[in-house]
C-alpha positions, 0 to 999 in steps of 0.5 A: 872332620869327616868320619874316617876308617883304616885298614891295617895289615900287621900279620906279614908286614905293616901296613896303614890304609886310609882311602887310597893311601898306604904307609908301610914300615918298609919306606922308612929306618928309622924303627922307634916311630914305628914301634910307636905307631904300631903299638898305638894302633894295636892297643887303640881301644885304649888309652896310653900313658906317657911312661908306658911308652918310655917302658916299652922304647927306654927300657932298662936305659937311663935315658937323660929326660925320657918326657922330653924324648917321647915328645920327639919321638912322637913328633917324629911319628906324626911326621910318619902320616904326613902322605894322609895329608890329614893334620896329625894331630887329628890322627895322634890324639893327647891328653891327660898324660896320654896318647892314643889314636883318634876314636873318630877314626874307625880302624880294621885289623887284620889280626882281631879280623884273623882271631874272630874268624879262628874263633867262629870255625870253632863252633859247635854245629857247623857243617863241613862246608861253612867249618872249611870256609871260615878257616880258608878266610883266615888263613888268607889274612895269615901273610905272615907272623905278627909285625916281622919288622918289629920281632925284636921288640918285646912287647910284641913277643907274646902276641906273636906267640898268640897268633903263630898258635892260633895258625897253627891250630887253623891249618892243622884243623884244615888239614884234618878236613881236608884229609877227610875228604881226601883232597891231596891237591888241596891240602899240599898246597895249605901245607906248602903256603904253611912251610913257607912261614914256618919250616920248621914246625913238623906238622906242616913238613909231614902233611905236606909231604904226606900230601904228596905222596898221596897224589902220586908225587912220590919224587917230590915227596922224597925230594920235600923229605931231603929238603926238610931234613937237610933244612933240620939239621942244617939251620935249627940243629934238630933231628926230624922225628920217627914219625917222619922217618916212618913216612919216607920209608913208607913212600921209599917202599912204595915209590916204583910201579909194575914195569917189564924192562928190566934195562929200563929198570937198571937205568933208574937205579943208575946214578945221575953222574959218577961221583968219587968217594963214599955213597951217603945215604938216608937213615933207613936205606943205611940200616937196610944195608946194616942188617943186609950185612949182618946177615951175610958174615953169619954165612962168610964169617967176614968181619964189618965194622960200624963206625961212629964220629961225633962233632962237639965242642970241646966241653961235649956241648953241641955247637950255636946252630950256625957253627955246627952247619958249617962243621958239619958239612966239612966233617961230611967232605971229609967221610966223603973223601976218606972212604972207599966208593963201595962204603956207606955213610949216614948222618945219624943226628944233627952232629953224628956221622955213622959209617959201615966199614966191611972187610976190615979189623978193629985195627984198620977200622980205627986207622979209617976213623983217624984218616977222617978226622985228620982231612977234616982238620986240613979243611977246617981249622976251628980249634974249640970243635973237635970230632971224637969216634968209635968203632965196633964190630957187627955181630952176625945174625945167629938164627933160631931153630 
């Protein structure tokens, strides 16, 4: 047989190419034949015993005859290779109770090239330019996680984590290089791609927001922060870190340039639409308003109360992320519609809202909180969730001296 070579993509999807012909696991619905093929190719440097395939395909199953089932499955796997117009037995070989990829057909796998480039980029003594070049080549190969359509196959778990860790290290390594040269546009583009692959990585989000801010795109940075915060809350049930909140405050504080036209400034501060209900703001803004109220009541003597609403299951456990996201949307609507337009509230954590109630008594504050819960229950009837509340007085600032 003529010496052949094959190109294999495993990052972001599976594709096997020989010459001008390619096959991909997007073309077929049957998972097990692709699982066999992917396993054979990833471990192409060794022969795979039949019992090893039985373990990864039918682990924990009391299959009647795994030996015959494996032969049938290998036959179906070889059928996947028919587009190459080569005898399938010349691609997937069999002998001595094992299956293996034909060693006469060289394989070039993106995962191994990616790892080699990552290792090379960390070699001591590299120049800035060489390190940046190697990292760029490595990251261009990482089009997504390892075999995403086989994400639930147990054998892929540790391999996927390994390449995810390598990718994270490579991104952050390149970020530091770009930071040193203040290449904000390149850094923003790098982190935008990284966020598209792993939106849960707060480092990727942080450096994207920071790069947008430093490149003069403060509004985009603020929009990205809000998108990130909503995603963390609703999809992952986690709260952005204090570091992320501090960055948000810095961007907010430095957003505005010099403008002598007070009318234009006033126009820029107007709400885009006249929304009904209370004003929902970021926690950093809410904290500023809270501090202003503390100072004001020291002078006026008025009373202000702080209310906290907490959503949980009946036993106090945090609901699953999908359930929590839906319930918190309903609770947000209830808070917004139950308060006055001049009142403010904020999402304090993944399962809590905080409200500020000026010119109220303790009894009125409790009535407001109970009204919020009633309105929530009217629109969301799930009985295994409950909303608890607490109310306490805001104490005035005591001036020293």
